[in-house]
C-alpha positions, 0 to 999 in steps of 0.5 A: 061854242056860242050860245046858239049852237048850245041852244042847237045842240040842247034841242037835238038831244031833247029830240033824240031823248023824247023820241026814246021815251016816245018809242018805249011808250009806244013798243012797251019796253026799251028791249023792242026799240033796242031790238029795231035799233039794231036789226038791220032791216027796213024798219031799222033804216025807217027808224034812224031816218025818223031819229036823225033826219030832223037834226040834220035838217035843221043843223044844215039850215042854221048854218046856211042861215049864220053863214048867210047872215054873217056874209051879209053883215060883212057886205055892209060893213065893206060897204060903210067903210068904202063909203067913209073913205 
């Protein structure tokens, strides 16, 4: 696992833990939050979306950015090698 992946994983875990703590503070008990998470209704879908959507979006942006940077570096390296030969 690269350094950036470890940072991303730490941020993702902190987001999920922080949001859970926030929800407990707002709803006053863990039981209420757990009931909402497993109820199987529209509130459940909304809460899971709010919890996981930012994680998925940020990981997707990070992966795409890393791949584009890697692709650009490969092209530059290839162009430099072609110029020398």
